[in-house]
Steps between C-alpha positions, in 0.01 A plus 500: 500500500660715229559341161861427415582553134661241279788735426565540874525123545732473200724774637525324837609171345736671255665689788542177695661338196735794449597518869511120544230510769228246564126563481238295686181472296184431699126548469285451808758262650228245578693201365849577635479276807329222301804478274758541775588855392585767755331837506719736295724711720803726472725207411272409210564832331244752383139393544289530185132454578266429212201607710557850365464371144142375490182505294322329212647620171239345272223244524290352219239264647387389153855386416562360851824698533620737773826694522594617847793662680703276727427682827124456464348308790348168397189585699450816292552318169253230600237764579542650154465157336201407717303795361497309170457158663858405414794367703861385519437130446823383666387643836813684618539487880490820702718412795438701815203652317719682251701460180576686179487408133879523478541270798251259346710475184836503678408210731271313255275383783167347392205378704293178522382518136855457367463139361193599298543869417879516462760716670591867495733475199218345292307829518785743436471666159773758542700691757738793539819500704763745618817292474810533718635781283191715539374427147128452443428187296168379360421135435206319346185685404155604612297241309431133558646387164838664536770244414781714356852441630630339818243523780707682763188630674418152628860458608431768762258264676692377801798732446462670843618833362842355422483613135375850571199701609176389334309816409182361346347178374227408251281212612234278350191488722202266493127525578390392844304172501123530509488299824741348751416208731688344792488143633644288782599136455552295823789292366868464588741666254589176313138410420412860426777534240397177329139614469589855399726374222197350330330840496811647339502237224131568431571871437288605794444863609743455793710811573650395834586178683648507849504301823518662842597182685141413587293565188559506129400841369356550153430822314325510164420795278312561177144508375240442772332212316828311457587545866160371611542191283851435631397517866202269444692240298784481752276535808712770659409673826506879504778665700351779711836665568645423157538858382694593813719189474605572143559866578734405784681241290557748218644764732672257742295621795355325802631285786685246284718767338573683826841340546866587464579155361296483180634295208369455146549162335436501126446160337331364183121532476296239693789400727394346829759540777371296798783619726358853479151409620434694816783743430386666180243685295466333160450741211510498119348149480803351673763702312569727797516433872529768766679327788593568861617290792743274311879502501683639199688173447171309468359755257811479284461123493138534389594752231754251361258209524221679313714687243406831656653818636498655844487862603527659844244779533697637795857563610731551204259366239720200422388246243578144398629353275757759388460625145703304242824664392366575155198681649716697742722603210195622309393705805843662519507582130156659514598702806815615323306598186233707675687613811876484428603702807287293742298809591148362539406299809857375533432388859223260389584130493388465138766753395768287665423175317 
């Protein structure tokens, strides 16, 4: 695929601003259906694909910093990092086997390690953006200790392209653990969460806690000696298909996720929701439930009961509860500041808040 220059992208957005036309910004499009977004078409205005703006700009393994263009495939970036035994610690999902760096930042999706490693925005050092006027803006820096000014680069995490076209991002990366082990625990979700909470308090090497409805699933990572000691002390049974399970959970693959009625319930860490047993995949040590087979009214009730939030990973991508007025006002002001003519991804629900 031919490389598309930065100046060409800027000219396209500037022309849309001048002519009061919309542009639909998309990478691989792998997450559109997950967030209830339609494939860009004629009614969405000019299609701007970041796939033509790809490649690693710079990478310093000794400083654990990589700068990469937004259209770069996540799979390609991970191969580059793996050559130096490094990784993206927040485990970004590659839905439908695809995904770009820009889409990763724009959607802020993180995998099973989120409670321990942090989210996407925690690893963003800097970013560049073509705003709704076609201007190229740079935020943050390329080093881990950059703290100057307001951190707009992290603001782009979860912006869904509503503030402009992300052109590149600088990320902190981490070394891969020396070893990774997987275990199965034959306990119901309530008992499993109670036991796992003790491991968390003891600063264990746990990097993933989930429950598939039948077994508690445990993943630990770190130095081999520490992992051996942990498994012996807690008398854990090895999980033969553990690597495949965690791979599927990260990328939302497999029979459980093959549904048109998938919901995500986000609640405080260690929350047990008995009503979801048999209808859900517990993730993030009880902070996230992937749910199917329950009515929306019941899920809304559970979100209220457990001080959580609900998101429909299908249909129109609706969420509950609605954002507070003050938050919606902040969204509108940011949109107005970076995209005053409503040029960028104006048909996305986040632009209409």
